[in-house]
ZAKOL-973194 format. One record per residue (C-alpha): residue in one letter; x, y, z. Coordinates in steps of 0.001 Angstrom, whole numbers, plus 524288, in hexadecimal, padded with zeros to 5 digits. Last residue first. Layout:
AXYZ...
This chain:
K4138F32F34B3667G40FA833D7AB365EI41860340E4B2AB2C4132E33630B21D3F41B01329EAB1FD7D4224932784B1313R42F4D32BB8B18D8F42E5232195B239CI4322A3153BB1C6BV43C6931B1EB1367E442DA322D6B1E54L44330316E9B2708Y4491530D3CB1D7FE4577C310D8B1EB8E4563631185B2D7DV451EE30357B2E0CD45B592FDEFB3828V455882F154B3D21A4482F2ED76B4294G441AC2F7A2B39F9T436EB2EE8BB354FL43B5C2EC25B275CR449942EEEDB2A87G449C22E377B33EBI446372D9FBB2916E451F32DE5EB210CN45AF82DE53B2CDEI457152D081B30BAA4598B2CBB6B22D7L4672B2D1A2B2321R4698C2CAB1B3010L465062BE0AB299FE46F122BFE6B1ED2E4799C2C1F1B2924A475942B5C6B30A9I4764D2ADA8B2452L483D72B31DB216DE4889C2AF95B2EFET4837D2A1A5B2D9DQ48C7329F5FB221AS491CF291ABB23EBI485D628A2DB2848L47A6129124B21D9N480F22936CB14CAV47A8A29FE6B0FEDN46F5A29F3FB0635K4650A29FC9B10E3A46A932AC92B1622N469B22B2AFB089EL45B682AE9EB07FEL4592D2B51DB1533S45FCF2C199B1091E457602C209B044BV44B112BFA3B0C4DT44E892CB43B14EAK450C72D3A8B08DAQ4434F2CFB8B03CFV43D532D2B5B112AG442F12E074B10E4L43F1C2E2C2B02B0I431032DEC0B054EY430152E6D3B11C7R4358D2F300B0B3CT42C162F150AFFDDK421502F31CB09D2T4149E2EB96B0BBBP41ABE2DEA4B0FBFV40E622D714B1393T40E9A2D35FB21EAS400702D5F5B25A7S3FB8F2CC5AB1B7EE3EE972CC84B144DQ3EAFA2BFB2B0E10L3EBE72BC05AFFD6F3F0C42C99DAFC7CN3F08B2C7C1AEDDDE3E3C62C056AEEB6K3DE4D2CBB5AF69CV3E0DF2D4E7AEB37K3DA472CBA5AE1A8S3CE5F2CAAAAEA83S3CD9E2D981AEB65V3CE202DA80ADC94A3C28A2D129ADBB3G3BB1E2D92CAE5CBL3BE2B2E58FADE3EL3B8412DF44AD21FE3AC112DB44AD99CE3AAD92E93FADE90I3AC092EE5CAD0A1G3A1B22E4EFACB5CE3983B2EFA8AC754G39E152FD45AC89DS395413030CABE12K39FE2307A0AB4A7A3AAA82FE2DAB877S3A10E2F322AB638I3A5D92E625ABB0FN3A5492D797AB878I3B0512D02AABEE6A3B5D62C58BAB626S3B9F62B7F9ABA71K3AC862B1B6AB93CF3A96D2B772AABFCK39AC42B6FDAA9C5L399632C505AA52CK393102C240A97FFE385AF2BFF1A9DE0Q386B72CD44AA450N385E32D41EA9722V38FA62DF32A9803Q38DA62ED9AA9B21D38CE62EC9CAA9F7C398A82E38BAA97FK3A08F2EEFAAA463N3AD402E919AA96BL3B13C2DAD3AAA2FA3BBCE2D8C3AB467V3C70D2CF32AB465L3D0152CDFCAC000Q3DDFA2C951ABEA3D3E6B82BEC8AC401K3E4A12B522AB8D7K3DEFE2B9FEAAC31F3D12E2BA47AA714E3CDCF2C066A9A18L3C0702C5CBA96DCN3BE202C978A88ABT3AFD82C58EA870BP3AB0C2CC1FA9379N3AE532D989A8DEFD3B1712E4CBA9727F3BE002DF65A9CD8L3C6A72E372AA848E3D2DF2DC98AACE1L3D67E2DE9BABB2FV3E4C72DB00ABCE3L3E99C2D8B5ACAC3N3F6322DB63AD234S3FA2A2E579AC818E407E12E98BAC3E5L4080D2E0DCAB7B9I3FA832E582AB3BDK3FEA42F39BAB622K409F22F1F5AAC9BY400CF2EC36AA267T3F7FA2F809AA3EBV4037D30169AA2EAD406C82FB4BA95BEI3F89C2FD83A91C9G3F9FA30BF7A9518K4066430CBDA8CFBK3FF0B30688A819EE3F457310D5A832DI3FE8731B7AA8155S40432314D7A7532D3F6CE312D9A6ED0S3F82F30720A65BET3EF552FEABA6E0DE3ECDC2F05CA7166R3E48F2EF77A7D92L3E52A2EFCCA8C7BG3DDE52FB53A925FA3E64A30461A9AC1T3E60C301B5AA946D3DDC1304CEAB525T3E4F2300CBAC185F3DE532FC70ACE18I3E6912FD6FADA6EV3E1D32F574AE60CP3E4D42F825AF461Y3DE542ED55AFC61G3D3802EF6EB065CS3C9132E8A4AFE5DV3CCFF2F0B9AF27CN3D21A2FE39AF60FL3D4CE30518AE947R3E06330B49AE242V3DD633102BAD47EE3E74130FEDAC980I3E72A31530ABB8AA3F05A30F29AB178D3F28931888AA626R3ECEA317FEA986AT3DE6031659A9B02T3D6C831C4BA8F9AG3DB3231196A8639V3CE0330F96A7F93E3C4AB31B33A8042D3B862317B6A87BFS3BD9131FA1A932DV3BF7631E53AA1D3I3CA5832638AA830A3CF1832032AB4EBV3CDB2324B7AC306D3BF2932799AC305R3BA383237DAD05ER3B53F31742AD70CA3C32A311BAAD69FL3BE3D30468AD23CA3B46830A66AC8C6N3BEC1313B7AC364L3C80630835AC14CL3BD1E300ABABA9ES3BA4D30C14AB185S3C8B430CA9AAE1CK3C8E92FE20AAAE5G3BC112FE78AA343V3BE432F545A97C8N3C1F530119A8F93P3CF702FC47A8B76A3D2632EDF7A8E3DG3D51A2E97EA9BF5I3DD1B2EBFEAA81BI3DAAA2F03DAB622A3E7572EE2AABDB0V3E5592EB05ACC17R3F06E2EE46AD575F3EFAC2EA87AE3DEG3F4E02F643AEB7DD402492FC29AEE20R404A62F93AAFC7BL3FB412EE13AFEFEI3FDFF2E862AF18EE40CB22E943AF39BG40B6D2E33FB0116K403B82D7DAAFB9CH40E242D62DAF116R418052D559AFC37E411A42C8E7B0151D41BDE2C003AFB2CL4260C2C791B02F8H420202C2C7B0FB0Q420142B4D1B0AA4N42E592B697B0714M431142BB64B14CCQ42A3E2B00CB1B7BQ430E02A5DCB12F0L43E192AC49B14AAL43C662AC1AB2363N4396C29D89B233FD444F329AE8B1A55I44DEA2A26BB238DK4490529A2CB2ED9S44B7A28DB9B26FFN4591829289B2367T45CDC29545B317DN4578C28899B371AK463D92807DB34FCL46C9928B94B395DI465FC28C44B4687D4632627DA6B4784E46F3527A56B4F5DP46BAE282D1B5AFFI477CC28A51B5F5BD48045283F5B69DCE48C4028C9FB68B7D497E928AAEB5FDCA4921329287B54B5F48F0329DC0B5DCAD490B52A9A9B5534I48C1D2A3EDB4844E4814729B1AB4D84A47CAC2A613B564AE47CFF2AEF4B4A83L474212A574B4354Y46AB52A4BBB4EBDA469EA2B38CB5007V468562B51AB415BL45CCD2ABC9B4132E456882B284B4CD7V457E42BFD0B4644L451A92BA50B39F7D445E72B515B416BK4443B2C22AB4866R445272C991B3B7EW43AA22C113B3586S431D62C389B4155M434FD2D213B4031Y4306C2D255B3218L423772CB9AB350CK4209D2D337B4181N423DF2E028B3AD9L41B162DCDBB2F6BS40F542DA8CB3846G412772E5FBB4151G405BA2ED3BB438BM409502F6C1B38B9Q409D82EAEAB2FECN3FC0C2E737B33A5L3F70D2F52DB321AA3FD922F6AEB24D7Q3F7632EA2BB1FB0N3EA102ED9DB252EH3EA4D2FB2FB1F06Q3EF162F641B11CCV3E44A2EBFDB11F2E3DA0F2F61FB159AT3DDF52FF53B0AAEQ3E48430CAEB0976A3EFD430B00B12F9N3F8DF316E9B1358I3F8A7318BBB221EL3F97F30A15B2430D404FC30923B1ABEG40C4931369B22A8M4095930BA8B2EFAA40E592FF88B2801E41B523067CB25C8I41C1E30927B3457A418A02FB27B37C1T422E32F5ADB2E78L42D232FF09B33CFD42B412FB28B420FM422E1302F0B4B71K4246930899B5921N432E6305AFB5990N436E8313C8B5CAEI43DB731534B4F89F4319D30FF7B48A2A4284431937B4F8ER431DF3244DB4CCDK4314432103B3E59S42279320C1B3EE3F4223C32EA3B4453E42C87332C0B3A61G424F632DD9B2E92P4262533AAFB272EE42E2934464B2F37A4289934A1DB3B99L42780358D0B3DC7R4305E35D94B489EL42FE135FB9B5741Q43C2136333B5EE3D436F23709DB6311I4285F37313B6164S424FC37BF5B55E4G422C637032B4D1DL4179936BB6B55D1A410C9378D9B540DK412CB37867B4555L40CDD36AC8B44D5T4012D36FB1B4C93L3FF9C37BB5B43E6N4007237351B37A9V3F635369B8B3C91T3EC9F3744AB407DS3EECF37BFDB33E5F3ECB037055B2AFCG3E09836B74B3216G3DFD135E21B3878H3DB1036189B4611I3E4A235CF6B5078H3E95C3502EB566AI3F725350F8B5C06E3FDDB343E3B5DE5V4097434301B66F6V413FE3389AB6736D41EA9335C1B7122E4279632C1DB6A44G4256231DCFB665AT420D63229AB590AF412D131D9FB59C5S411EB31FA4B6866N41380317DCB74D9P4221831A44B7689K420533258AB7918A4146A32D10B7DC7F408F432F20B74A3F4028333C86B7655V3F5333400DB70BFA3EFDA34D11B6C3FL3E2893525AB686DG3DDA135EE6B624AK3DB8836D87B636BD3E3403758EB59B8I3EE1937F48B5757Q3ECC238855B6307Q3F617393D5B6230G4010739452B6C3BT409ED39A65B621BQ41619391F9B63EDP4107638597B6A0ED4053C38530B6027F3F9FD37F63B67D6F3F26D372A1B6822N3E6353707CB7044T3E3CA3638FB7714R3DB813576DB77D1T3E33A34BA1B7C87M3E42733DDBB7706L3EA4B334D4B8116N3F57532BC6B7D45P3FED633267B86C8E3F8C933C9FB9006F3FC4834A57B8BE2H4010C35494B9584S40565362C6B955CK3FBD336848B8B82R3FF3237464B8387S3FA8736CE7B777FL4057C37049B6E05T4106136FC6B7819K40AFA363BDB7EE8L40A7335CA4B71E3A4186036086B6E88T41D3435BEDB7BD8L4165734EE8B79ADA41D4E34CF0B6CB4L42A973519AB71B2H430A8343ECB72CAG42C4D34052B6525S4204433EB6B5CABV415BE3488EB58C3R409D234514B5088I4003834EA1B4A9EV3F28B34998B481DA3E8B5350F7B3FBCL3D9F93502EB40EFG3CE01354FBB399AA3D596355C5B2D00I3DB8235F9EB2397G3E89435B1FB1E57N3F4E1353B8B2208A3F244345A4B2560T3F418341B3B3384S4011334050B3A88L4052434EAEB3A53A4130A34EF6B3F40Y41BA63502FB4B40I4295E34C34B4F2FT430F834D0DB5BDFM43F8934D71B59C6
């Protein structure tokens, strides 16, 4: 079947793009435009008509991509029209009236690209990340992985494993033949090398978690030191209630910001103090939970005499505009005023440095999906099992464990049967992708 769908966001806009993919894509375009010829890869101005009523729908542009040189590997047509609700709906209705055309399912265009070997699974998932990227770092990471950085890494491991299995099976099947003597001898060293690479890859999973979920900063401190005011200053809008009444903040309030290209989540928490109020106690319990979940603790003070410095946290002194500057000689503290905005940029710079410390250096092969982490972990497990087998007497078992490792790596890219994963991967894509 030939499929079609709106590929741009639904709503009022200057432009809307409808994509058609399949063997009848060009026929559908000719039917709607009443034109007999379209040059591939050339944008053409044309009118669009309802094939049943003959009524003109719109005046726009169209382009035809001939297979296999298209996103899906099939004949693909893009129809560019004005982005009004009625125009889009009439065009979709017109396409639906053509025999053997149907509306695409979510992710079906990308699924066809995968089936036709235009993209592997890591690239397709990266494309979804690129669409959803909110910061520069997320964008760059997705773009690199879409370009094949993860695929190259995983396929290089798979190639090494395939070679190992081939040599071991040669030893098994042709024991009497002249097989190089160092095959078995080098097997463990090659496995060790792969294990080192994979474990290093897994060590970077915290980077992937931060890229995906955001770097978490918990703002803590005593009641009324200005935590909520600081959150509002960071967000540049009123997101938290500010009051002189102690214990106003009961629930954790979060704001997601772009800090130097990194996704950072700041959390305002309940003030830490001894209290008999049962509701406030629950809020304080939430605070301690957020501290444990955070990548960085930002402790806020308003009195230079009670500063406490702890490892792996930032310390900020609020209300610096109200305090004698001679008392603010604390090298490790950042002086700010949540009210006036003084020192906020310096504070964000300090947070940015902490985020970059967690990344050390940006890597294009960070495992950004739980699926990747689990797949590599299972591969490592199979390799460790292979190492524990007697190399001389049980070569067959080693080869079998390596075959399991090959399958696990292959599932990450789609190099082996991955039917069970496809629905999960593609269901989260929008209709036009």
